[in-house]
C-alpha positions in Angstrom: 64.7 241.6 84.5 68.4 240.9 83.8 67.8 237.2 84.7 64.8 236.9 82.4 66.8 238.5 79.5 69.8 236.1 80.1 67.4 233.1 80.3 65.8 234.2 77.0 69.2 234.7 75.3 70.3 231.2 76.5 67.1 229.6 75.1 65.8 228.6 78.5 62.3 230.1 77.8 61.5 227.6 75.1 58.5 225.3 75.7 60.6 222.2 76.3 61.9 223.9 79.5 58.5 225.0 80.9 57.5 221.8 82.6 60.8 221.4 84.5 60.7 225.1 85.5 57.1 224.8 86.7 57.8 221.7 88.7 60.9 223.3 90.3 58.9 226.4 91.2 56.1 224.4 92.7 58.4 222.3 94.9 60.3 225.4 96.1 57.1 227.1 96.9 55.6 224.2 98.8 58.7 223.9 100.9 59.4 227.7 101.3 56.0 228.8 102.4 55.8 226.6 105.5 59.4 227.5 106.2 58.4 231.2 106.0 55.6 230.6 108.5 58.0 228.8 110.9 60.5 231.7 110.8 57.8 234.2 111.2 56.5 232.4 114.3 60.1 232.1 115.7 60.6 235.9 115.1 57.5 236.8 117.1 55.2 237.5 114.1 52.1 235.7 112.8 52.4 232.8 110.3 50.5 234.7 107.6 52.9 237.6 107.8 55.7 235.1 106.9 53.7 233.9 103.9 53.1 237.5 102.7 56.7 238.3 103.1 57.9 235.2 101.2 55.5 235.9 98.3 56.5 239.6 98.0 60.2 239.0 98.4 60.3 236.0 96.2 58.5 237.9 93.4 60.8 240.9 93.7 64.0 238.8 93.7 62.8 236.8 90.7 62.1 240.0 88.7 65.1 242.1 89.8 67.7 239.5 90.9 71.0 239.2 89.0 71.0 235.4 88.6 68.5 233.2 86.8 69.3 230.3 89.2 68.8 232.3 92.4 66.2 231.1 94.9 65.0 233.7 97.5 63.6 232.6 100.8 63.7 233.2 104.5 66.9 232.6 106.5 67.2 231.3 110.0 70.2 233.5 110.7 67.9 236.5 111.2 65.5 234.8 113.6 67.6 235.7 116.7 67.8 239.4 115.7 64.2 239.7 114.5 62.8 238.1 117.7 64.7 240.6 119.8 63.5 243.5 117.8 59.9 242.3 117.9 60.0 241.7 121.6 61.1 245.2 122.3 59.5 247.3 119.6 56.7 245.2 118.2 55.8 244.5 114.5 55.9 248.2 113.7 59.5 248.4 114.9 60.3 245.2 113.0 59.0 246.8 109.8 61.1 250.0 110.3 64.2 247.9 111.0 63.6 245.9 107.8 63.3 249.1 105.7 66.5 250.4 107.3 68.3 247.1 106.5 67.0 247.2 102.9 68.3 250.7 102.5 71.7 249.8 103.8 71.9 246.8 101.5 70.9 249.0 98.5 73.5 251.5 99.4 76.2 248.8 99.8 75.2 247.4 96.4 75.3 250.8 94.6 78.7 251.6 96.1 80.0 248.1 95.3 81.0 247.4 98.8 80.1 243.7 98.6 83.8 242.9 97.9 84.6 243.7 101.5 83.2 240.2 102.4 86.5 238.8 101.1 88.4 240.3 104.1 86.1 238.9 106.8 88.0 236.0 108.6 86.5 232.5 108.2 86.3 232.0 112.0 84.1 235.0 112.3 81.6 233.6 109.8 81.8 230.1 111.3 81.4 231.3 114.9 78.5 233.6 114.0 76.7 230.8 112.2 77.3 228.2 114.8 76.2 230.5 117.6 72.9 231.2 115.7 72.4 227.5 115.2 72.7 226.8 118.9 70.3 229.7 119.8 67.7 228.5 117.2 68.1 224.9 118.4 67.4 225.8 122.0 64.6 228.1 121.0 62.8 225.2 119.3 62.8 222.9 122.3 59.4 224.3 123.3 57.7 223.5 120.0 59.6 220.2 119.4 58.7 218.8 122.8 55.3 220.5 123.3 56.5 222.4 126.4 54.6 225.3 128.0 55.6 228.9 127.4 58.7 230.0 129.2 60.4 233.4 129.9 63.9 234.5 130.2 65.5 237.4 128.4 69.0 236.1 128.0 70.2 232.8 126.5 71.3 231.1 129.8 68.0 232.1 131.5 65.9 230.6 128.6 67.9 227.4 128.8 67.5 227.1 132.6 63.7 227.7 132.4 63.4 225.1 129.5 65.3 222.5 131.6 62.9 223.1 134.5 59.8 222.4 132.3 61.2 219.4 130.5 59.2 217.0 132.7 56.1 218.5 131.1 57.0 217.2 127.7 54.0 216.3 125.6 54.8 212.8 124.4 52.6 212.9 121.2 54.0 216.2 120.1 57.6 214.9 120.6 56.8 211.7 118.6 55.4 213.7 115.7 58.5 216.0 115.8 60.9 213.0 115.9 59.0 211.4 113.0 59.2 214.6 111.0 62.9 214.9 111.7 63.5 211.3 110.6 61.6 211.9 107.4 63.7 214.9 106.6 67.0 213.0 107.2 66.2 209.6 105.8 63.5 210.1 103.1 66.2 210.4 100.4 67.3 206.9 101.1 63.8 205.5 100.2 63.4 204.4 96.6 61.1 206.7 94.8 61.7 209.6 97.2 65.2 210.5 96.3 64.2 213.5 94.2 61.5 214.7 96.6 62.7 217.2 99.2 62.8 215.8 102.8 60.9 218.8 104.3 58.1 218.2 101.8 57.8 214.5 102.8 57.8 215.4 106.5 55.2 218.1 105.9 52.8 215.8 104.1 53.3 212.9 106.6 52.9 214.9 109.8 50.0 216.9 108.5 48.2 213.8 107.3 48.7 212.0 110.6 47.4 214.9 112.7 44.4 215.5 110.3 43.4 211.8 110.4 44.1 210.9 114.1 43.3 214.3 115.6 45.8 213.9 118.5 44.8 215.7 121.6 47.1 218.4 122.8 49.1 218.7 119.6 49.3 222.4 118.7 48.6 223.3 115.0 48.5 226.5 113.1 44.7 226.5 113.6 44.7 225.9 117.3 47.7 228.1 118.1 47.0 231.0 115.7 43.4 230.6 114.6 44.3 229.5 111.1 45.5 231.3 108.1 43.5 234.1 106.4 42.1 233.1 103.0 42.6 236.6 101.5 45.3 239.2 101.0 45.9 241.7 103.8 43.9 244.9 103.8 
């Protein structure tokens, strides 16, 4: 509500700003919802659970956030933690852990403890972020290359099992993944696409290619998870 009030005081709720705000919201939504599905899958949940979470959290942050320029969305930093919680305690355990984390954040906010972040050394943040990046990178080999499911509880065990199944790489899946990665990285260099987010370009191209050519053996949301429910959860 604070953000809405400040936007009204700044004159940003006038009609001449509506179109740009609607376009920005549409683009953010189109990019954020598939990203939410991807993070849900990587965390051991179902893709529709990622969508529900993104909708609810995005609405709450928009209404009660403290900044009128803030964009709420899923973060890859929690994938490693959430995947471990889901594997050991299931979705119910994940929900309990989420409520506990929310209560902790609320308590930290009410006690104004956020300022402590200034005293955390930069190497800690850099190392933590880099470590998560490596874990997520390795964790996506299976989907990027179309590899069969593997086990392994610890990081080195997962890496070794992935290396062993590398000869079973699905070539078509790997080509679509490489094309999507190229679209994300290089689409901004194409005239007319500079203002279009790279993930949105990759999403449209890869989905269109699979829908038209129906490549055999390429996993989709429909084949892997039975599709997305068309209604709200009961």
